[in-house]
N, C-alpha and C positions, 0 to 999 in steps of 0.2 A: 387341413395339413398347413405344410409351411409355406409352399407356394404351388405355383399350377403343374410344376413338375419337376419331379424326384426322381432319383436314381440311386435306392440303397444297394451297400456293395458291402462283401467281405471278400478277403483274400487269405487261403493259406498258402504259406511260403517254407521254404528251405532254411530258412532264419529271420534273423533280424537288420539286416544290412541290405537296403536294396540297390545298392550297387553293383553289391557281389552274388547275392543270394537269389534265387527266382521262385516264381509264383505256381504253387502245385493245384491250387483248385480256384475257383470265382463263382459267386454268386452274384447276381443284380435281380432286383425287385424295380421294376419301372412302376413309376404311379403319375398320373394325370389325375388332377382336377379332385385329389382324394382317392380314385379308383385304382387298383391296381389292375394294370391296363397288360404287363409282361412279366412272366416270371424263368428265370436262364438260369442254367449252372453248367460246371462242366469242370472234370478234372482239365488239367495244362500238362504236359511232358517237358518240365524244368529244364532237362538237359544236362543236368549236374544231379549227382547221387543225392537223397536226401538223408540227413542225418539220422542215426539210430533214435536220438532224445525225440525230436520232432515226428518222427516216425508214430513213437509211442504214444505222445501228448496230443497228436492230432488225429492217427489212426490210418494215415494215408502213406503208403508203401511204396518202394520205388515199384513192386510189381505192378500195383494198379494204375500208375503213370506210363509205364511203359509204352503203351498203345495210345495214349490219349495226344489229342492235337499239341504242337505246339501254338506257342502266345501268338505269333505270327500268323497261323491261321484262324483264330480268333478275333484278331484285332479290328476286323470290318464291322463284325457282330457286337463286341463291346462299345466301339464308335457311336457303332448305330443306337444301341439301348441309352447312352449317354448323350444323346443329340437334344440339345435345348433344357438338359436338366442340369438341378445343383447334385454333386455327388457328394451323398449321405454317407458318412461312415462313423464307427466305432474308432477314437485316435487314429482321426482320417488322415494326419500325415504318415500315418503308417502304407494304409492302402494305396492312396494319393499318390507318394512316393514308388511303390514297385509298380503303378498301373503307366506312369510317367516314365520311370525307367527300361519298362518292357517295352514301350512305344518307340523313345530313342534307339534301342537295341535295334530295330529294323526300320532306323532311318525316318521315323514320323515321331510329330510332334502332339503331344498330348494336352489340353488345358482342360480347364472346368470352374466354374467356382465351388466351392469346397463346405461342407455344413458338417463339424464335429459334434456326435450326438454326447461326448463326455462333456465337451465344453457347454453345449447344450444342459446338460444334468446339472454340471456345477451353477449354472446362471439362476437354473428354475429350483433349484434344490440347494440353497448353500449350507442349510442345518445339515446336511450329510458329508460325510468325509469322504467314503468311496462310493465311485463314481464308476468302476470296471465293468462290462458288460454280466459278470457273474452278481454283482450287487444290484446291477438295474433288474434282474431276471427274480432276485430274491424278493427286492422291495417292491415291485411293480406285478409281480404273481403272471412275469412273462412265459410262455410258452416258447421252447427252442428243442425241436426235434432232434439235433445232433448237435450239440456243445462241442467247440473247435471245428467244426465244420463247416463250412463257406454259406452253405442255405439256412443250416439251423441258425447262426450267427445274425444273416442279415432278415429273416422272418422275426427275430427277436426286436432286432432295431425299428421294423416298420410297426410292432403292435405297439414301443414306447413310442414313437411319433405318433400313433393315433392316441394315446393316453394323455399325453403332455397338451394334445390339440384340444383335448376335451375338457382337460382339467384346468386350463389358464382364459383368463382373457385376451384377446387379440392384439391388443397393445404391450401387455405383460409379454405375452409369447413374441412379440416381433422383437421387443428389447433386448430378448435372450439370444434370438436367430441370430441378431445383428454381432454379438459377440460370440456365437459360436461358428460364424462364418470365417473364411478365409479371407480377411477384407486386406488387400492392397493398404501400405502406405502410399500416403498421397503428398509428393512435394510441395513444400512451403508454397511454392509461387503458383500454384495450379488451383483453379478457381474452382470450388465445389461443383460438381456436378459433371464436371465436364466427362470424368471416365465413363460415367454410366449415359453418356449420350454416346458414345459410340457404338456403331450397330455391330451385329453380328455378320457372318460373308464373309468372302473376299473382299482382299483390298488394300489398299494402300496407307501407310500413316506416318504423319510427318511430326515431328516434336521440335518445337521454337523456344530458343532460348533467351537471351537480353537482347533487347533491340527487335525481337522478332528474327533474328538469325537462323538458319534450317539446324540444328544441332545432329538429328538422325532420321534417317528415311529407312522405315522397313515393309515386309509385306504379309501376308498371313491369310490363308482361307476362312479361319476366325479372327477376324479385326479385334473385337472386343475382349476376349482371352487373350489375345497377344499382347496388347496395350495397355493390360493391367498386370500382365505378369513383370512387365518392365518394373513396376512398383512393389511387388512383393517382398517379403521378408526373405526369401530364400534364393536372394542374389546370387549366382554360383563364380560370379570374378566382380574384381573392380571396376571392370569397365559400365556393367549394368548399374551399379552403385555411382557412377560418375555422371551418367547420362541421366539417371531419375534427378538428380540435385541440380542439374542445369534445366530441366522443363521447365516451362512457362505459359506455352499453349502447345494443345494437340490439334494437330488437323487430320483429316482422313478424305482419300478416294474411294469410293466402292467399286467394284467390278463385277461384271456376271461371271468371272471365274478366274480359276488360278493361272492361265495364260494372262488373261487380262492385267493380272497384276503381277507378274514378272515382268511383262512391258514396260509398263507405267512406272514401274518402281526403277528401271533399267534409266529410262528416261529421265526421271527425277533425279536422278543422282548423276547425271552429267550436269541438268540445269542447276541443281542448286547446290551441290557440291558439298554437303553437311558435314559438320566436322567431326563426328565421331564415327561416321563411316571410312573404309578404307578408302584412298583415291585410288583412281587408277591412273598409272602412269602413264598418260598420252600424251606428253612432252614433243616426244619426236615424231609423233602422229603411228597409225597401225600401217604396216607395210609387209609385203609378203617376198620371197627370195625368186630373182630369175636367172636360172643357166646361162652364162656366157661362154660358150663353147670358144671364141674366138681369143680367150683371154689363155696365155699359157703360161704364165707366172703371176702370182699375187692370188687373189681371190678369184674363184671363178664363180662365184657365187654376188650377185647384185640386188641391193636392196632397191624397192620400186614401192611406191604408195598403194595401198588401196583404197584411201578415202575415196570416197564419190566413185569408185569402181562399179562396173555392172558386173556381177558375179557369174551373169552368163554370158559375157560377152567371150571367154577365152581361160583357155588352163593353162597359162604357161606359167604361172606363178604356183610356187610350194610354201605352204602355211603363213600363216597371221600371226603377226608380233607387235607387241606395244613397245618394245624396246629393243638395241642392239644386247642388252645384257640376257633379255628372255630367247633371242634367235639363238645366241651366241653359248648357251647353256644346252639348246636343245642338237648344234652341231658337236658340241665336244662330248655330248652323249654317243651319238652316231661313229665319231670319231674314232673314240672308244672300243665299241663293241665291234664296228667292221675296218679295223685301222685303216680307218682315212686318213690323210695329212692333215691336221690343222691350218698348215699354211695354205694348201690347197682351197680349204674350207674358209679363211680369214678368221681364224681364232687365233690364230700367233703370225707377228709380222713374219715380211719377207727377208730372208738372207740366204746367203750362196749354203748350200752344203747343207746334210741332213739335219731334220728338225730334232729337237728335244723326245719328242714321241716315239721316231724312228731308233734314236739308243736305247730305250726304254722297249723296245720290240712292240710299241703299241701302234707302230705305223708300218703300213707293207713295204715304204720307202721309194716312192714317187718322186720325192725330194732328194735322193739319194741316186735315181737311176737304176733302181733294183724294179720298179713296172713302168708300164708306159703313161701317158698322162689319158690317152683313150681306155685304158683297163681299169685306171683309177675311178676316171668317170663314169665308167659304165656301173661302177659299183656304187657310186654315188646316188646316180640317177634312179637305180632300184631303192636305194633306203629312201631318198626323200620324195617316193611315191605316199609314203606313208602322211606326209606331212599334207598333202595335197586338202583344198576344201571339197569336203563331200559334195557329190555329184548330185545336184537337186531331184530329187524322188519322180516327179511328175513331170508331163511333156509342157505343161504351163500353166498358168494360175491357179491356186487353191484357195476356199474359204473356211474359216473355222468358225463354228458356230456354239458359243458359250451361254448356256442358261443357268440361273441360281432358281433353285425353284421354291423357293419362300419368300424371296423378295419379287420376282417375277421379271427380274432385267437379265435384258439379251445384249449380245455382244456379236459382232459378228467382223472376224478379221480377213483381211484380204492380204494374201501372201504368193510372191513370185519369187523365185529364186536364191532363198534364205531371208529376201527384205520383206518387213510389213511396209504395204502401200499404203495402208489405211484402217483405220476401225471404224464400225458404226452401229448403230443400235437398233436398228430395223433393217426389213427386207428393200423397200423403198430407199434409203439412202444406200445402202448396198449395192443397188443396180445402177445409181448414181456414182458411187464410188468407182464400179466397175468399167463403167462407160467414159471416166475421164481420170485412169488411175494415173499417178504419177511413175515418173522412170526410177526402175532399180536402182536403190543407191546401197552399197554394202555398210553395213555396219559389224561388227567382232562381235559386241555383247546380244544383239539380237539372233546374229548367227548361231552363237552356243546356247541361247535359251531354246530357239527352234529345235535346234538339232535334239536338246535333250528332250525337248515336249514330243518330237516326234517320233521319238526315238521308242514310246510308253505305247501298250495298245490302247489304252483310251484317247491319245494323240493322235494316233491313225485314224482311229473309229470317228474322230470330229471332223476328219475331212472329207470336203465337198469339190470335186476339180470341176474346174473351168477350161474352157476352151480358149488355147491360146491365140491372143489377135494376130491379125497377118501384120510382119513389119514395113515399116511404112517405106517402099522404095523413093528414091533418092530423083 
């Protein structure tokens, strides 16, 4: 066969547009070292009606898919069948486009090397003009149990692959496979073989441009697929094309899992400040808001820096913001929803008399003497509770263990109070890290990463709780 691992696939759909249409049936044959090891198919509930002409052509009706699983329920199985495989399909961009879009709709990315059997047939049999599946079935005597049904068409492709493997010398077949693969275009300044050297698995990649300046930093759980996708011909926007044009060197850092990649990417973005990543607005420093009850006029909320703060030291601050603009935006929304005074909140300059929001009946009137400061601020404090940093769920430090099954790479992350105290690669180093853990220092990006990570079932399941060391007495 063409490669050690192949996944032959066919999808039936509600139409020809992968953006608006949906899959109604999937069939996959997984082949390893020339042997068929897995055979799988399923109807799929597309969530939209199947047009009458498609029902007539394919034979899949609305009634047949009514009780079928949605793609989201099958996604894990599909991804498992494609693990480390070449995606083999007839008119492959059609099937690949549908699979990519279905994963995108559930918030997941899907990438795989692609081999199109239409292109393969054209390369190997240039004397023929027709290379559709019907033509291949007739020309090569392929058996198809059900034409225009996913499994029947996939079986025909598997047979075709076996025939061409037996019919052509390896050198000829290899040349045809190169033409049939969805090979990414390579930037002129990127040396040959660089992309092929990028490993699969989780990690962070760095694109460097002229003078070795960092152009872009990204992360992925499948490094090679993600890096190669930057240079594919199906760029969705000018940003991808611009990045590809400027790349002169590719570097990467492998990690044991997705959390390690997220944390490493965050750190490298701060350190390298690559030109094509969106830069964080950190000129004013991260700050929270402290309520000052003593203030009778003007802003009752005072900015206080969170840089270097121990997030477990107290809970007097509300929110975490990178700029005054970001904080003011949140306060204006609260003012509008709960009839709070923008002058009292500090989003409007203090002047005598009612504020503009009161004139528009969007302020309850603390600025006009229609409610007391205490009444206004009691409402404000209740609203501000939603901005507080989330409480650390555990009584002390925890560790998260990540392991990449194929590479055997391990990582242990020591966390406490939404802070990463360190990451190591073995248990002996972890014990040393725990014994001499650095102090907790708040970082907004890390806080947000951990908040999302630990809110997932997988994230929670990876946690091992450690006892909190007693606080040192002065």
